[in-house]
Residue, then its C-alpha position, 0 to 999 in steps of 0.5 A: m942641420k940639427e933636427s930642430i931647425r929642420s923641423r922648421y923648414e919643412a914647415r915652412a916648406k909644407i906651407l909653400k908647397a901648399m900655395a904653389h898652385p894657380s887655383r890655390l892662389l886665387i883662392i886665398e885671394e877670395l878668401q880674403k875678400k870674405e868667406r866661401c862656400v865650396n859652391e862659389l869657390t869652384a865656380m870661380v876656379g872653374a872645376d869640378t867641386s871634387t878638385v877644389s874639394k882637394h885643394l881646399s884640403v890641401l891648404r886646411n892640412a898646411g894650416l892656411v885657412i879653416d872651415e865650418k860646416r853650416a847646414n848643407c854647406i862648408y865655409y872657409t876663410l883664412r886663418c892668417t891674413c899675413i899671408l896676402d903679405f908674402i903674396g904682396c911681396v911676391e908681387d914686388v918681385l915680379a915687378a922688379k923682374a919685369e923692370d930688369h927684363k925692360k932694362i936689358m930689352k932697352s939696351c939690346k936696341k941700342 
């Protein structure tokens, strides 16, 4: 594989890896609604501040969120809301998988 192609796939994998945690997916969905400060996200995630800060750092390093310090709080927003289109696609895959499972279960009952 050419180095330029490998670099592109590695960059994509970094973004997907950053999203590959339930708490980070929750954070992304919450940031879709509005910007949030660390304290708000900590309460939503149900983890301590250092853990949520680490999750936010992973998302920021992947380029998914941006931050802005105001007074004593850091506010986070999604950099590109189109990431939610991908999450919607994941939901479609889950629904299709559930439908396939439902069909298999029906055939087993016959």
